N, C-alpha and C positions, 0 to 999 in steps of 0.2 A: 962100326959107325953108329949102328942103332943103339948099342949099349951106351956109347958115349953121349948120344943125344938124350937118352932117358936119364942118364946121370946128371946132365946139365939141367934138365927140367926139374929133377928132384932137388938139386941145389937151390934153384930159384924158389921152389915151394918152401923149402926149409928156411931160406933167408926171409921170405915174405912172412912166415910164421913168427920168426924172431922179431921182425920189425913191428908186427902187430902187438906182440907181447910187450915190447919196449914202449910202444905208444900207450898201451893200456896202463902200464906201470907209471909212466910219466904223468898221465892224466889223473891216476889215483893219488899220486904224490901231490899234484897240484891241488886237488880237492882237499887233501889233508892239510896243506898249508893254508888254504882258504878258510878252513874250519878251525884253524888254530886260534883260539879265543884269548883275548887279553885277560889278565888276572881279575877275577871277580865276576866276569860276564856269565860264566856257567851257572853261578849261584843265582844270578838275575833271571836266567831262563827257567830255573827250577822253582822260583819263589811263588809262582802263581799270581803275582801282582799284576793288576790290569794296566799299570803304567810301566813302560820299559824305556829307560834312558841309555842310549848307546852313543851319546854325543862325545865328540873329540876322542875317538878310539882309534883313529887312523885306518878305518876300514876303506878298502877300495871296492869291495862288494859287500852287500848286506848278507850276513850269515844266513844260510838256508834255514836254520832252525827257527828263525824269527817267524817265518811264514806258516809255521805249524802251531803258533801260540794263539789259538782261536779265542782265548779269553781277553786278548789285548783290547784296550779302549784308547790308549794314548801311546804313541810311539815317537820318540825323539832320537833322530840320528843326525843332528847338526854337527857341523865342523869336521866332517870326514872328507873323503875324496871320491864320493859316489858320483858316477856318471849316469846311472840308471838304477832301476829296481827290478828284481825278478818278477815275471808275470804272476807267479804264485802268491804274491802279496795281495792279490785281489781276493784271496780266500778270507782275509781278515775283515769280514763284514761288520764286526763289532767296533771297528776303529771310528772314533769321533774326532780325534786330533792327530795330525801327522805333521811333524816339523822336520823339514829337509833343508833348512838354511845353511849357508856356508858350505856348499858342496861344489861339484863341477858339472852340474847338469845343464845341457844345452837345450833339452826338450823336457817337457813334463811327461814322465813315463805313462804309457797308455793304461797300465794296470792301476795307477792312482785314480784314473777317471772312472774306475769300476767300484770304488769304495763309496757307495752311495749314501752311507750314513755319516760321512765326514761333516762336521760343523766348522772346523778350522783347519786351514791348510797354510803352512808357512814355507815359502819358496824363495825367501830373500837371499841376496848375495850368492846367486848362481850365475849362469851365462845365458839366461833366457832372452829371446827376442820376440817371442810370440807365445800364444796359448793354443792348445788344440781345440777343435770344435767339440770333441767328446767331453770337454769340461762341463758342458751343460748337463751331463748326467748327475752332477753333484748338486741336486736340488735342495739338499738340506744345508748347504754351505752358508755360513753367516759371516765368516771372517776370512779374508784372503790377504796375505802379505807377499808382494812380489817386488819389494824395494831392492835397490842396488842390483839391478839387472841391466838389460840393454834395449828396453822398449823405446822405439821411436814413435810409435802410434798407440793410441789407447786401444786395448784389446776389446773389440765389440762382442767377443764371445761371452763377456760378463753380463751382457744384457739378458741372457737366458737364465740367470741365477736370481730367482724372485725374492729370496730371503737374505741376500747379501747386505749386511749392515756396515761392515768395516772393511775399507779397501785401502791398503797401504801400498802406494805405488811411487813413493819418493825415490830420489837418486836414480832416475832413469834419464832418457834423452828426449822427452816429449816437448814439442813446441806449441801444440794446439790440442784442444779437446773436441770431440765430435759434437755437432750442433744438437744431436738428439740424446745427449747424455742424460737429460732430465728423465728419460724413460726408466732409469734406475731409481724408482720411487722409494724403495726400502732403505736406500743408503742413508746412514746417519753420521758416519765419520769418513772423511776423505783426506788423505795425506798426499800432497803433490809437491812437497819440498824438494829442492835440489834438482829440478828439471830445467827446461830452457824457455820458459814463458817470458816474453818481453811485454805482453799486454795481458790484462785480466781477462780470462775466458768468460765471455758474457753468458754462456750457457749456465754457469754456476748460479746466476741470479734466478734461475728457474728451479733450482734444487731446493725446494721449500722445506724438505724434511731434514736438511743438514743441521747437525748440532756442533760438529767439529770440522773446521776447514783449516788446513795447514798449507801455506804457500811460501814458507821460508826459503831463502836462498834461490830466488829466481831473479829476473831482471825487470820486474814490473815497476814502472815509474809513477803510475797513477791508479788509484782504486776508486771504483764508483761507490755510491752509497749502498750499504748492505742491510739497510733497515727493513727491506722487504723480506729478508730471510728471518722470519719471525721465530723459528725454532733454534736459530744459531745461539750457541752458548760459549764457544771458544773460537777465536780467529787469530791465527798466528801468521805474521807477515815479516818476520825479522830478516835482516840482510837482503832487503830490496831497496832500491834507490828512492826512498820516500822519507819524509821528515816526521810523519805522524800517521795515526790510524785513519781509516775512512769513517764515515758516519755509520754507527751501528746502534742496535737497540740497547736500552738501559741495562739489560741483564747480561750483555755479552762481555766476556773477559777477552782483552786484547793483549797480544804479546808482540813487541817489536819496537822500532825506533820511535821515541816519543810516547810510548804507551803508558809509562809510569806517570808522567805529568798529566796525561789525559784522564787516567783513572782517579788521580788525586783531585783534579778539578771537578770530575763528576760526583765524587763523594762529598766534596765541599758544597756543591750545588744542592745535593740531596739534603744535606744537613741544614742549609739555610731554609729550604722549603719546609722541612719538618718543623723547625722552630717557628716559622711564620704561621704554619697551620696550628701549632699549639697555642700561640699567642692569640690567634683569631678565635679559637675555641674558648679560651679563657675569657676573652672580652664578651663573647656572646653569652657565656654562662653567667657572667656578672650582670648582664643586661636582661637575664631571664629568658633568653631565646635558645631554641634548640640549635646546637652547632651543626654545621654542614661542612663536610670535607670535600673539597674540590680536587679530586685526583692526586692528593698528596700521598706519597708512599711512606707510611709511618713505620712499616717493618720491611726492611730491605730484602728479607728472605721470602716475603709473601708478595705475590703479584696476582691476586685473584679478584674476581668480581663477587661482591656480596649483595644478595637480594634482601630487601627489607619489605615490610608490609606496605609502607608508604611509597616505595619506589626502589630504585637501584642506586646504591652508593658504590662508586668505582674507586678502588685503590689502584691507581695506574702507576706509570713509570716516572714519577716525580714531575708530572706535567699537568697543567690545567687542561680542561676540555678544549678551550680556545687554542692553546698551544698545540695540542695534538691535532686538532682539525687543520691548523695552519701547516703543520709539518706534513700531514697527509697530502694536502694540496700541492706542496712543493715537490714531494716525491712523485706524485702522479704526473706533474709537469715534466719532471726530469726523466723518469723511467717508464711511465705508463702504469696502468692499474693492474695489480695482480691479486689473486685471492689470498686470504690470510690463512696461515697454518699455525695451529696452536702447538706449543711444546708439550709433549706427553711424557716427558721424563724418561726417554729411552736410555738404554744402558750403554754408556760410552766411557772411554778412558783415554788419557793423553799423557805422554811423558816425553821429554825433550832429549834425554841422553840414555844410553844403555838399552839392552834388550833383554827382556825376561818374559817368559810365558807364564800363564796359569795363575790367575787369582779369581776368586768367585766374583769379586766386585771389579768395576772399571775405575781406574784411578788416573787422573790427569795431573801430572806434576811437571814443573819447569821452574825457572828462576822467576820469583816474584808472583807466582800464582799457584793455586790449587784447585782442582776440579774433581768432583766425585760424581759418579753416575753408576750404571750397573753393567754396561756391556762392553765397551771398547777399551782396549788398552794399547799404549804406544810408548815406545822408547827406542832410542837410536844408538847406543854405543856398544860397549862390551857386553856380551851376552852372559847372563848369570841366571839360569832358570830356577824357578821354584814352582813345582808343579801342583799347586792348588788350582783346581780347574776353573777357568772362565766359562761359565755355562753357555754363554751365547755369542760373544764376540771379543776383539782384542787389540791395543798397541802396548808393547812390553814396558814394564815398570821397573825402576831401579831397585825397588826394595823387596810389577806385575808382569 
C-alpha cells in the first residue's frame, strides 16, 4: 500500500512537471507569434530613424522591441487593433508625437500619461468615453485629437494642460460645453463638428484667443454675433439649419450655407470703399490739400495701425470711424462689453476632408477657401500620413 501511494504521488509530480513544461512551451510559442513581424518592419527597427511608422500592420499588440528604441521621437501605430500599450512604452521619453488613431482603445493607456515630452497626441477613432486624470502629466502637450469617439461630456481634465492650442473633439456626442471652458486660454483651434449642439454654446463668446472654430454638422438654428472674437480667422458652420453666416469681423473667413454670397458682397463693399477713398485723395490732391484716409482698407492683407508725426492714421476694416463706433455701440447693447484681443498670428491649420499628420506649417484647406498659419492642422477623411513634423500643433491636411 505504501509503495502504491508513493507511486501515485510520483505520477502526480511527473504529470505536474509535464503540464508546466507544456505551458512554458505554449507561452514561448505565443511570444514568438507575437514577435513575428510583417515584411519590412525588422529593417525599420534597425534603421535608427527617429520616426517609426507601424500604421495599418494588423498588430493586436505593440511589438515589444518598440519599447527599446530610445531614439524614437515620433511613433505612428494607427489603423491597427490595439486595445492598450505595454507599460514599458513609458521608457520612450524622447517621444514628441504619438499617433494611435483607428485602434480599439477604450481607455488611454496609463503609460502614455508618463510620456511627459509629448507635444501631440492623436487618439481619434477609438472607443474612448473619458480621459484619465493622469493626462495632466502631459504639460508639454499642444495638440490633442480625440475625434470620432464616444464623449458625452467635455473632458475637464484638459483644463490642466496650459499649452494646449489645438483640440479636435468632433464627431462625438456632446450637447453642451462647460460654462468655465474659457479657462483654456491657450486654445487657438477648436473643432466641435458632428456633435449634438442645438444651440450655440455661449461660453465660446468668451474664448477670445480662438482663431479657428468649427461647428459643422450640428443642429444650431441661430448664431449670435461673433464680432467680439477679435482673433477669429476661420468660422465653419456648414450643415446647420441656418441660411447665412453670423456677424463676424472683416478678416474672418466663413464656410457654410450662404457664405459664398456673403464673402462676395463683403469684397464688393471693400472695393467700393477703396475706390471712394482713391477718388477723395485725388480730389484733395488737385485742390492742393493733404489727403486724409478715414479708415479705408487700401490693402486687404494689411490691417495695422500706422503712427505719423502729426497723429495716427488708422487703416481699419473698411469702415469709417463713425461706422465702427456705431457698430461697437450695437454690439455692447446686444452682448455686453468685453475686452479686445488682438490677433497675434498663432500657428493654426484647417482642412475639411482627409487625415494627414506632420507638416511644419499649418494649412487650412476646404472648398472655396484657403488658410495658412503656423501651427494647427486639420483634416477629416481617409488618412494618408506624410511625416514632416508640425512643430507645435495640428488638423490633418490632404496633401498636413
